[in-house]
Every structure is written in C-alpha cells, then in structure tokens.
N, CA, C and O atoms as a Maestro MAE file, in Angstrom:
{
 s_m_m2io_version
 :::
 2.0.0
}

f_m_ct {
 s_m_title
 :::
 protein
 m_atom[272] {
  # First column is atom index #
  i_m_mmod_type
  r_m_x_coord
  r_m_y_coord
  r_m_z_coord
  i_m_residue_number
  s_m_chain_name
  s_m_pdb_residue_name
  s_m_pdb_atom_name
  i_m_atomic_number
  :::
  1 25 0.782 -0.929 -0.028 1 A "ASP " " N  " 7
  2 3 -0.070 -0.220 -0.067 1 A "ASP " " CA " 6
  3 2 1.278 1.107 0.025 1 A "ASP " " C  " 6
  4 15 2.410 0.997 0.497 1 A "ASP " " O  " 8
  5 25 0.524 2.480 -0.707 2 A "GLY " " N  " 7
  6 3 1.442 3.233 -0.561 2 A "GLY " " CA " 6
  7 2 0.772 4.339 0.411 2 A "GLY " " C  " 6
  8 15 -0.225 4.174 1.114 2 A "GLY " " O  " 8
  9 25 1.522 5.448 0.289 3 A "PRO " " N  " 7
  10 3 1.301 6.290 2.055 3 A "PRO " " CA " 6
  11 2 -0.106 6.641 2.094 3 A "PRO " " C  " 6
  12 15 -0.646 6.718 3.197 3 A "PRO " " O  " 8
  13 25 -0.703 6.841 1.147 4 A "CYS " " N  " 7
  14 3 -1.800 7.997 1.411 4 A "CYS " " CA " 6
  15 2 -3.061 6.293 2.017 4 A "CYS " " C  " 6
  16 15 -4.045 6.391 2.750 4 A "CYS " " O  " 8
  17 25 -2.589 5.158 1.470 5 A "GLU " " N  " 7
  18 3 -3.415 3.981 1.916 5 A "GLU " " CA " 6
  19 2 -3.366 3.697 3.151 5 A "GLU " " C  " 6
  20 15 -4.406 3.442 3.757 5 A "GLU " " O  " 8
  21 25 -2.049 3.684 3.818 6 A "VAL " " N  " 7
  22 3 -1.773 3.499 4.940 6 A "VAL " " CA " 6
  23 2 -2.633 4.434 5.965 6 A "VAL " " C  " 6
  24 15 -3.332 3.823 6.774 6 A "VAL " " O  " 8
  25 25 -2.646 5.794 6.003 7 A "VAL " " N  " 7
  26 3 -3.270 6.953 6.588 7 A "VAL " " CA " 6
  27 2 -4.708 6.360 6.512 7 A "VAL " " C  " 6
  28 15 -5.325 6.375 7.577 7 A "VAL " " O  " 8
  29 25 -5.213 5.945 5.644 8 A "LYS " " N  " 7
  30 3 -6.948 5.517 5.890 8 A "LYS " " CA " 6
  31 2 -6.910 4.459 6.269 8 A "LYS " " C  " 6
  32 15 -7.730 4.244 7.161 8 A "LYS " " O  " 8
  33 25 -6.147 3.431 5.920 9 A "LEU " " N  " 7
  34 3 -6.642 2.603 7.153 9 A "LEU " " CA " 6
  35 2 -5.941 2.580 8.113 9 A "LEU " " C  " 6
  36 15 -5.599 1.471 8.522 9 A "LEU " " O  " 8
  37 25 -5.511 3.696 8.763 10 A "ALA " " N  " 7
  38 3 -5.089 3.903 10.535 10 A "ALA " " CA " 6
  39 2 -6.216 4.690 10.879 10 A "ALA " " C  " 6
  40 15 -6.467 4.807 12.078 10 A "ALA " " O  " 8
  41 25 -6.947 5.255 10.039 11 A "LEU " " N  " 7
  42 3 -7.777 5.943 10.213 11 A "LEU " " CA " 6
  43 2 -9.741 5.208 10.474 11 A "LEU " " C  " 6
  44 15 -10.806 5.618 10.936 11 A "LEU " " O  " 8
  45 25 -9.290 4.178 9.938 12 A "GLY " " N  " 7
  46 3 -10.402 2.967 10.023 12 A "GLY " " CA " 6
  47 2 -11.501 3.390 8.766 12 A "GLY " " C  " 6
  48 15 -12.696 3.096 8.754 12 A "GLY " " O  " 8
  49 25 -10.638 4.285 7.546 13 A "SER " " N  " 7
  50 3 -12.189 4.858 6.567 13 A "SER " " CA " 6
  51 2 -12.318 3.579 5.612 13 A "SER " " C  " 6
  52 15 -13.253 3.437 4.824 13 A "SER " " O  " 8
  53 25 -11.309 2.699 5.768 14 A "GLU " " N  " 7
  54 3 -11.612 1.802 4.540 14 A "GLU " " CA " 6
  55 2 -12.759 0.837 4.580 14 A "GLU " " C  " 6
  56 15 -12.861 0.164 5.606 14 A "GLU " " O  " 8
  57 25 -13.602 0.674 3.661 15 A "GLY " " N  " 7
  58 3 -14.975 -0.156 3.670 15 A "GLY " " CA " 6
  59 2 -15.907 0.981 4.307 15 A "GLY " " C  " 6
  60 15 -17.109 0.723 4.237 15 A "GLY " " O  " 8
  61 25 -15.605 2.054 4.847 16 A "CYS " " N  " 7
  62 3 -17.083 2.529 5.582 16 A "CYS " " CA " 6
  63 2 -17.798 3.769 4.227 16 A "CYS " " C  " 6
  64 15 -17.294 4.627 3.503 16 A "CYS " " O  " 8
  65 25 -18.956 3.322 4.414 17 A "SER " " N  " 7
  66 3 -19.951 3.565 3.027 17 A "SER " " CA " 6
  67 2 -20.288 5.127 3.340 17 A "SER " " C  " 6
  68 15 -20.677 5.669 2.306 17 A "SER " " O  " 8
  69 25 -20.258 6.032 4.471 18 A "GLU " " N  " 7
  70 3 -20.876 7.063 4.821 18 A "GLU " " CA " 6
  71 2 -19.853 7.614 5.817 18 A "GLU " " C  " 6
  72 15 -19.671 7.315 6.997 18 A "GLU " " O  " 8
  73 25 -19.189 8.560 4.971 19 A "GLU " " N  " 7
  74 3 -17.777 9.964 5.226 19 A "GLU " " CA " 6
  75 2 -18.092 10.649 6.455 19 A "GLU " " C  " 6
  76 15 -19.021 11.437 6.628 19 A "GLU " " O  " 8
  77 25 -17.125 10.228 7.392 20 A "GLN " " N  " 7
  78 3 -17.271 11.092 8.953 20 A "GLN " " CA " 6
  79 2 -16.955 12.112 8.661 20 A "GLN " " C  " 6
  80 15 -15.877 12.270 8.088 20 A "GLN " " O  " 8
  81 25 -17.837 13.233 8.970 21 A "ARG " " N  " 7
  82 3 -17.774 14.872 8.872 21 A "ARG " " CA " 6
  83 2 -17.108 15.430 9.716 21 A "ARG " " C  " 6
  84 15 -16.828 16.603 9.468 21 A "ARG " " O  " 8
  85 25 -16.574 14.808 11.082 22 A "ASP " " N  " 7
  86 3 -15.373 15.407 11.664 22 A "ASP " " CA " 6
  87 2 -14.437 15.097 11.470 22 A "ASP " " C  " 6
  88 15 -13.803 15.413 12.477 22 A "ASP " " O  " 8
  89 25 -13.597 14.495 10.593 23 A "LEU " " N  " 7
  90 3 -12.652 13.702 10.385 23 A "LEU " " CA " 6
  91 2 -12.250 13.684 9.089 23 A "LEU " " C  " 6
  92 15 -12.874 13.172 8.160 23 A "LEU " " O  " 8
  93 25 -10.713 14.507 9.001 24 A "PHE " " N  " 7
  94 3 -10.125 14.597 7.387 24 A "PHE " " CA " 6
  95 2 -9.876 13.209 7.275 24 A "PHE " " C  " 6
  96 15 -9.611 12.486 8.235 24 A "PHE " " O  " 8
  97 25 -9.980 12.764 5.852 25 A "VAL " " N  " 7
  98 3 -9.523 11.148 5.206 25 A "VAL " " CA " 6
  99 2 -9.117 11.755 3.819 25 A "VAL " " C  " 6
  100 15 -9.900 12.043 2.914 25 A "VAL " " O  " 8
  101 25 -7.481 11.927 3.812 26 A "PRO " " N  " 7
  102 3 -7.243 12.071 2.613 26 A "PRO " " CA " 6
  103 2 -8.002 10.920 1.258 26 A "PRO " " C  " 6
  104 15 -8.492 9.827 1.539 26 A "PRO " " O  " 8
  105 25 -7.956 11.312 0.277 27 A "THR " " N  " 7
  106 3 -8.271 10.889 -0.879 27 A "THR " " CA " 6
  107 2 -6.726 10.336 -1.910 27 A "THR " " C  " 6
  108 15 -5.731 11.041 -2.080 27 A "THR " " O  " 8
  109 25 -6.878 9.280 -2.326 28 A "CYS " " N  " 7
  110 3 -5.836 8.807 -2.735 28 A "CYS " " CA " 6
  111 2 -5.635 8.670 -3.967 28 A "CYS " " C  " 6
  112 15 -6.687 8.800 -4.592 28 A "CYS " " O  " 8
  113 25 -4.568 8.421 -4.738 29 A "THR " " N  " 7
  114 3 -4.609 7.897 -5.891 29 A "THR " " CA " 6
  115 2 -4.708 6.382 -6.030 29 A "THR " " C  " 6
  116 15 -4.408 5.681 -5.064 29 A "THR " " O  " 8
  117 25 -5.260 5.643 -7.591 30 A "LYS " " N  " 7
  118 3 -5.204 4.090 -7.674 30 A "LYS " " CA " 6
  119 2 -3.975 3.583 -6.776 30 A "LYS " " C  " 6
  120 15 -4.229 2.791 -5.868 30 A "LYS " " O  " 8
  121 25 -2.525 4.044 -7.009 31 A "GLU " " N  " 7
  122 3 -1.547 3.596 -6.912 31 A "GLU " " CA " 6
  123 2 -1.058 3.628 -5.371 31 A "GLU " " C  " 6
  124 15 -0.023 3.072 -5.004 31 A "GLU " " O  " 8
  125 25 -2.184 4.560 -4.257 32 A "GLY " " N  " 7
  126 3 -2.185 4.640 -3.042 32 A "GLY " " CA " 6
  127 2 -1.556 6.005 -2.908 32 A "GLY " " C  " 6
  128 15 -1.729 6.511 -1.799 32 A "GLY " " O  " 8
  129 25 -1.100 6.479 -3.483 33 A "ARG " " N  " 7
  130 3 -0.465 7.850 -3.167 33 A "ARG " " CA " 6
  131 2 -1.553 9.202 -2.825 33 A "ARG " " C  " 6
  132 15 -2.695 9.342 -3.264 33 A "ARG " " O  " 8
  133 25 -1.097 9.752 -2.272 34 A "TYR " " N  " 7
  134 3 -1.930 11.195 -1.624 34 A "TYR " " CA " 6
  135 2 -2.508 11.984 -3.252 34 A "TYR " " C  " 6
  136 15 -1.730 12.238 -4.171 34 A "TYR " " O  " 8
  137 25 -3.967 12.251 -3.289 35 A "GLU " " N  " 7
  138 3 -3.846 13.352 -4.652 35 A "GLU " " CA " 6
  139 2 -3.346 14.393 -4.451 35 A "GLU " " C  " 6
  140 15 -3.022 14.767 -3.324 35 A "GLU " " O  " 8
  141 25 -3.199 15.003 -5.413 36 A "GLU " " N  " 7
  142 3 -2.250 16.451 -5.319 36 A "GLU " " CA " 6
  143 2 -3.432 17.273 -4.920 36 A "GLU " " C  " 6
  144 15 -3.011 17.700 -3.844 36 A "GLU " " O  " 8
  145 25 -4.354 17.668 -5.026 37 A "VAL " " N  " 7
  146 3 -5.422 18.430 -4.458 37 A "VAL " " CA " 6
  147 2 -6.353 17.563 -3.598 37 A "VAL " " C  " 6
  148 15 -6.797 16.513 -4.062 37 A "VAL " " O  " 8
  149 25 -6.725 18.060 -2.093 38 A "GLN " " N  " 7
  150 3 -6.888 17.737 -0.951 38 A "GLN " " CA " 6
  151 2 -8.104 18.753 -0.621 38 A "GLN " " C  " 6
  152 15 -7.914 19.963 -0.750 38 A "GLN " " O  " 8
  153 25 -9.403 18.232 -0.177 39 A "CYS " " N  " 7
  154 3 -10.534 19.159 0.500 39 A "CYS " " CA " 6
  155 2 -11.297 18.785 1.699 39 A "CYS " " C  " 6
  156 15 -11.810 17.732 2.076 39 A "CYS " " O  " 8
  157 25 -11.224 19.837 2.126 40 A "TYR " " N  " 7
  158 3 -11.881 19.533 3.607 40 A "TYR " " CA " 6
  159 2 -13.233 20.758 4.010 40 A "TYR " " C  " 6
  160 15 -13.296 21.957 3.741 40 A "TYR " " O  " 8
  161 25 -13.716 20.311 4.376 41 A "ALA " " N  " 7
  162 3 -15.115 21.423 5.306 41 A "ALA " " CA " 6
  163 2 -14.950 22.922 4.567 41 A "ALA " " C  " 6
  164 15 -14.863 24.009 5.139 41 A "ALA " " O  " 8
  165 25 -14.931 22.608 2.880 42 A "GLY " " N  " 7
  166 3 -15.094 23.789 2.314 42 A "GLY " " CA " 6
  167 2 -13.715 24.407 1.342 42 A "GLY " " C  " 6
  168 15 -13.795 24.843 0.194 42 A "GLY " " O  " 8
  169 25 -12.644 24.307 2.071 43 A "GLU " " N  " 7
  170 3 -11.223 24.311 1.930 43 A "GLU " " CA " 6
  171 2 -10.460 23.474 1.441 43 A "GLU " " C  " 6
  172 15 -10.317 22.366 1.959 43 A "GLU " " O  " 8
  173 25 -9.739 23.904 0.198 44 A "CYS " " N  " 7
  174 3 -8.947 22.634 -0.727 44 A "CYS " " CA " 6
  175 2 -7.246 23.328 -0.606 44 A "CYS " " C  " 6
  176 15 -6.893 24.495 -0.435 44 A "CYS " " O  " 8
  177 25 -6.672 22.434 -0.726 45 A "TRP " " N  " 7
  178 3 -4.869 22.973 -0.617 45 A "TRP " " CA " 6
  179 2 -4.653 22.031 -1.503 45 A "TRP " " C  " 6
  180 15 -5.443 21.227 -1.997 45 A "TRP " " O  " 8
  181 25 -3.265 22.220 -1.710 46 A "CYS " " N  " 7
  182 3 -2.358 21.309 -2.821 46 A "CYS " " CA " 6
  183 2 -1.270 20.949 -1.647 46 A "CYS " " C  " 6
  184 15 -0.964 21.529 -0.605 46 A "CYS " " O  " 8
  185 25 -0.723 19.474 -2.404 47 A "LEU " " N  " 7
  186 3 0.197 18.711 -1.873 47 A "LEU " " CA " 6
  187 2 1.471 18.681 -2.443 47 A "LEU " " C  " 6
  188 15 1.300 18.653 -3.661 47 A "LEU " " O  " 8
  189 25 2.890 18.671 -2.126 48 A "ASP " " N  " 7
  190 3 3.613 18.260 -2.898 48 A "ASP " " CA " 6
  191 2 3.986 16.213 -2.923 48 A "ASP " " C  " 6
  192 15 3.544 15.355 -2.160 48 A "ASP " " O  " 8
  193 25 4.661 16.108 -3.773 49 A "THR " " N  " 7
  194 3 4.504 14.526 -3.719 49 A "THR " " CA " 6
  195 2 5.373 13.572 -2.623 49 A "THR " " C  " 6
  196 15 5.780 12.469 -2.987 49 A "THR " " O  " 8
  197 25 5.596 14.011 -1.431 50 A "ALA " " N  " 7
  198 3 5.246 13.707 -0.052 50 A "ALA " " CA " 6
  199 2 4.367 13.577 0.547 50 A "ALA " " C  " 6
  200 15 4.332 12.860 1.547 50 A "ALA " " O  " 8
  201 25 3.349 14.278 0.071 51 A "GLY " " N  " 7
  202 3 2.195 14.378 0.343 51 A "GLY " " CA " 6
  203 2 1.740 15.527 1.763 51 A "GLY " " C  " 6
  204 15 0.712 15.392 2.426 51 A "GLY " " O  " 8
  205 25 2.713 16.548 1.966 52 A "LYS " " N  " 7
  206 3 2.838 17.535 2.656 52 A "LYS " " CA " 6
  207 2 2.440 18.963 1.998 52 A "LYS " " C  " 6
  208 15 2.824 19.392 0.910 52 A "LYS " " O  " 8
  209 25 1.649 19.535 2.847 53 A "GLU " " N  " 7
  210 3 1.007 21.107 2.167 53 A "GLU " " CA " 6
  211 2 1.951 21.971 1.887 53 A "GLU " " C  " 6
  212 15 2.918 22.289 2.579 53 A "GLU " " O  " 8
  213 25 1.487 22.521 0.340 54 A "ILE " " N  " 7
  214 3 2.108 23.295 0.004 54 A "ILE " " CA " 6
  215 2 2.079 24.904 0.525 54 A "ILE " " C  " 6
  216 15 1.161 25.562 0.036 54 A "ILE " " O  " 8
  217 25 2.633 25.341 1.101 55 A "PRO " " N  " 7
  218 3 2.367 26.798 2.021 55 A "PRO " " CA " 6
  219 2 1.520 27.512 1.235 55 A "PRO " " C  " 6
  220 15 1.987 27.795 0.132 55 A "PRO " " O  " 8
  221 25 0.740 27.778 1.396 56 A "GLY " " N  " 7
  222 3 0.301 29.180 0.342 56 A "GLY " " CA " 6
  223 2 -0.967 28.849 -0.056 56 A "GLY " " C  " 6
  224 15 -1.851 29.703 -0.134 56 A "GLY " " O  " 8
  225 25 -1.143 27.693 -0.315 57 A "SER " " N  " 7
  226 3 -1.749 26.945 -1.542 57 A "SER " " CA " 6
  227 2 -3.508 26.652 -1.391 57 A "SER " " C  " 6
  228 15 -4.387 26.487 -2.238 57 A "SER " " O  " 8
  229 25 -3.517 26.680 -0.003 58 A "SER " " N  " 7
  230 3 -4.722 26.285 0.766 58 A "SER " " CA " 6
  231 2 -6.047 27.582 0.544 58 A "SER " " C  " 6
  232 15 -5.966 28.681 1.093 58 A "SER " " O  " 8
  233 25 -7.180 27.178 -0.334 59 A "GLN " " N  " 7
  234 3 -8.681 28.302 -0.775 59 A "GLN " " CA " 6
  235 2 -9.388 27.615 -0.485 59 A "GLN " " C  " 6
  236 15 -9.326 26.506 0.045 59 A "GLN " " O  " 8
  237 25 -10.460 28.472 -0.950 60 A "PRO " " N  " 7
  238 3 -11.936 28.112 -0.470 60 A "PRO " " CA " 6
  239 2 -12.414 27.096 -1.167 60 A "PRO " " C  " 6
  240 15 -13.079 26.232 -0.596 60 A "PRO " " O  " 8
  241 25 -12.051 27.012 -3.039 61 A "TYR " " N  " 7
  242 3 -12.659 26.541 -3.714 61 A "TYR " " CA " 6
  243 2 -11.855 25.400 -4.579 61 A "TYR " " C  " 6
  244 15 -12.377 24.813 -5.528 61 A "TYR " " O  " 8
  245 25 -10.276 25.124 -4.043 62 A "GLY " " N  " 7
  246 3 -9.762 24.610 -4.588 62 A "GLY " " CA " 6
  247 2 -8.378 25.229 -5.249 62 A "GLY " " C  " 6
  248 15 -8.465 26.453 -5.158 62 A "GLY " " O  " 8
  249 25 -7.433 24.941 -5.727 63 A "CYS " " N  " 7
  250 3 -5.993 25.416 -5.742 63 A "CYS " " CA " 6
  251 2 -5.595 25.423 -7.380 63 A "CYS " " C  " 6
  252 15 -6.440 24.908 -8.113 63 A "CYS " " O  " 8
  253 25 -4.963 25.703 -7.713 64 A "ARG " " N  " 7
  254 3 -4.057 26.077 -9.033 64 A "ARG " " CA " 6
  255 2 -3.140 24.828 -9.220 64 A "ARG " " C  " 6
  256 15 -2.259 24.781 -8.362 64 A "ARG " " O  " 8
  257 25 -3.127 24.132 -9.834 65 A "GLY " " N  " 7
  258 3 -1.992 23.037 -10.366 65 A "GLY " " CA " 6
  259 2 -0.548 23.076 -10.377 65 A "GLY " " C  " 6
  260 15 0.056 23.524 -11.351 65 A "GLY " " O  " 8
  261 25 0.065 22.615 -9.310 66 A "ASN " " N  " 7
  262 3 1.440 22.464 -9.438 66 A "ASN " " CA " 6
  263 2 2.246 22.284 -10.744 66 A "ASN " " C  " 6
  264 15 2.190 21.100 -11.075 66 A "ASN " " O  " 8
  265 25 2.900 22.949 -11.520 67 A "SER " " N  " 7
  266 3 3.612 22.388 -12.769 67 A "SER " " CA " 6
  267 2 5.117 22.129 -12.267 67 A "SER " " C  " 6
  268 15 5.996 21.826 -13.074 67 A "SER " " O  " 8
  269 25 5.309 22.231 -11.218 68 A "GLY " " N  " 7
  270 3 6.788 22.011 -11.049 68 A "GLY " " CA " 6
  271 2 7.086 21.337 -9.753 68 A "GLY " " C  " 6
  272 15 8.249 21.076 -9.445 68 A "GLY " " O  " 8
  :::
 }
 m_bond[271] {
  # First column is bond index #
  i_m_from
  i_m_to
  i_m_order
  :::
  1 1 2 1
  2 2 3 1
  3 3 4 2
  4 3 5 1
  5 5 6 1
  6 6 7 1
  7 7 8 2
  8 7 9 1
  9 9 10 1
  10 10 11 1
  11 11 12 2
  12 11 13 1
  13 13 14 1
  14 14 15 1
  15 15 16 2
  16 15 17 1
  17 17 18 1
  18 18 19 1
  19 19 20 2
  20 19 21 1
  21 21 22 1
  22 22 23 1
  23 23 24 2
  24 23 25 1
  25 25 26 1
  26 26 27 1
  27 27 28 2
  28 27 29 1
  29 29 30 1
  30 30 31 1
  31 31 32 2
  32 31 33 1
  33 33 34 1
  34 34 35 1
  35 35 36 2
  36 35 37 1
  37 37 38 1
  38 38 39 1
  39 39 40 2
  40 39 41 1
  41 41 42 1
  42 42 43 1
  43 43 44 2
  44 43 45 1
  45 45 46 1
  46 46 47 1
  47 47 48 2
  48 47 49 1
  49 49 50 1
  50 50 51 1
  51 51 52 2
  52 51 53 1
  53 53 54 1
  54 54 55 1
  55 55 56 2
  56 55 57 1
  57 57 58 1
  58 58 59 1
  59 59 60 2
  60 59 61 1
  61 61 62 1
  62 62 63 1
  63 63 64 2
  64 63 65 1
  65 65 66 1
  66 66 67 1
  67 67 68 2
  68 67 69 1
  69 69 70 1
  70 70 71 1
  71 71 72 2
  72 71 73 1
  73 73 74 1
  74 74 75 1
  75 75 76 2
  76 75 77 1
  77 77 78 1
  78 78 79 1
  79 79 80 2
  80 79 81 1
  81 81 82 1
  82 82 83 1
  83 83 84 2
  84 83 85 1
  85 85 86 1
  86 86 87 1
  87 87 88 2
  88 87 89 1
  89 89 90 1
  90 90 91 1
  91 91 92 2
  92 91 93 1
  93 93 94 1
  94 94 95 1
  95 95 96 2
  96 95 97 1
  97 97 98 1
  98 98 99 1
  99 99 100 2
  100 99 101 1
  101 101 102 1
  102 102 103 1
  103 103 104 2
  104 103 105 1
  105 105 106 1
  106 106 107 1
  107 107 108 2
  108 107 109 1
  109 109 110 1
  110 110 111 1
  111 111 112 2
  112 111 113 1
  113 113 114 1
  114 114 115 1
  115 115 116 2
  116 115 117 1
  117 117 118 1
  118 118 119 1
  119 119 120 2
  120 119 121 1
  121 121 122 1
  122 122 123 1
  123 123 124 2
  124 123 125 1
  125 125 126 1
  126 126 127 1
  127 127 128 2
  128 127 129 1
  129 129 130 1
  130 130 131 1
  131 131 132 2
  132 131 133 1
  133 133 134 1
  134 134 135 1
  135 135 136 2
  136 135 137 1
  137 137 138 1
  138 138 139 1
  139 139 140 2
  140 139 141 1
  141 141 142 1
  142 142 143 1
  143 143 144 2
  144 143 145 1
  145 145 146 1
  146 146 147 1
  147 147 148 2
  148 147 149 1
  149 149 150 1
  150 150 151 1
  151 151 152 2
  152 151 153 1
  153 153 154 1
  154 154 155 1
  155 155 156 2
  156 155 157 1
  157 157 158 1
  158 158 159 1
  159 159 160 2
  160 159 161 1
  161 161 162 1
  162 162 163 1
  163 163 164 2
  164 163 165 1
  165 165 166 1
  166 166 167 1
  167 167 168 2
  168 167 169 1
  169 169 170 1
  170 170 171 1
  171 171 172 2
  172 171 173 1
  173 173 174 1
  174 174 175 1
  175 175 176 2
  176 175 177 1
  177 177 178 1
  178 178 179 1
  179 179 180 2
  180 179 181 1
  181 181 182 1
  182 182 183 1
  183 183 184 2
  184 183 185 1
  185 185 186 1
  186 186 187 1
  187 187 188 2
  188 187 189 1
  189 189 190 1
  190 190 191 1
  191 191 192 2
  192 191 193 1
  193 193 194 1
  194 194 195 1
  195 195 196 2
  196 195 197 1
  197 197 198 1
  198 198 199 1
  199 199 200 2
  200 199 201 1
  201 201 202 1
  202 202 203 1
  203 203 204 2
  204 203 205 1
  205 205 206 1
  206 206 207 1
  207 207 208 2
  208 207 209 1
  209 209 210 1
  210 210 211 1
  211 211 212 2
  212 211 213 1
  213 213 214 1
  214 214 215 1
  215 215 216 2
  216 215 217 1
  217 217 218 1
  218 218 219 1
  219 219 220 2
  220 219 221 1
  221 221 222 1
  222 222 223 1
  223 223 224 2
  224 223 225 1
  225 225 226 1
  226 226 227 1
  227 227 228 2
  228 227 229 1
  229 229 230 1
  230 230 231 1
  231 231 232 2
  232 231 233 1
  233 233 234 1
  234 234 235 1
  235 235 236 2
  236 235 237 1
  237 237 238 1
  238 238 239 1
  239 239 240 2
  240 239 241 1
  241 241 242 1
  242 242 243 1
  243 243 244 2
  244 243 245 1
  245 245 246 1
  246 246 247 1
  247 247 248 2
  248 247 249 1
  249 249 250 1
  250 250 251 1
  251 251 252 2
  252 251 253 1
  253 253 254 1
  254 254 255 1
  255 255 256 2
  256 255 257 1
  257 257 258 1
  258 258 259 1
  259 259 260 2
  260 259 261 1
  261 261 262 1
  262 262 263 1
  263 263 264 2
  264 263 265 1
  265 265 266 1
  266 266 267 1
  267 267 268 2
  268 267 269 1
  269 269 270 1
  270 270 271 1
  271 271 272 2
  :::
 }
}
C-alpha cells in the first residue's frame, strides 16, 4: 500500500459507506499515493509528492495545479 492508503487504514476509513464529517480522510490515487488536491470543510489545498501541504496553497474553492 502507498502512504495515503496506510493513513486511510489507520483512520479506519477503509470500507466505510458514509464519510465522517469531523475527521479529515485523505483522498488517494489508485497507486495509494496522495491526490495532488485535498479538500475538507469547504477548503482545498495542494500537496507535494511527499503528501505535505504546499505553503500558501489553501483556498476556499480549490487550488491551481503545481507544474513543478
């Protein structure tokens, strides 16, 4: 499993049919890595390849793609 899938399993979200509203669960690619854009509670932010938030990328409706 990729790093994102490991976090999801640790949070107990695997197989849940209803999303928990008080707990952020990351979205993952098919390969188990973090999706480039994560959103929660009306806010979205971009992640780098290590799954860390890119400073200054948080916005109410999403973010611009990172081309580098």
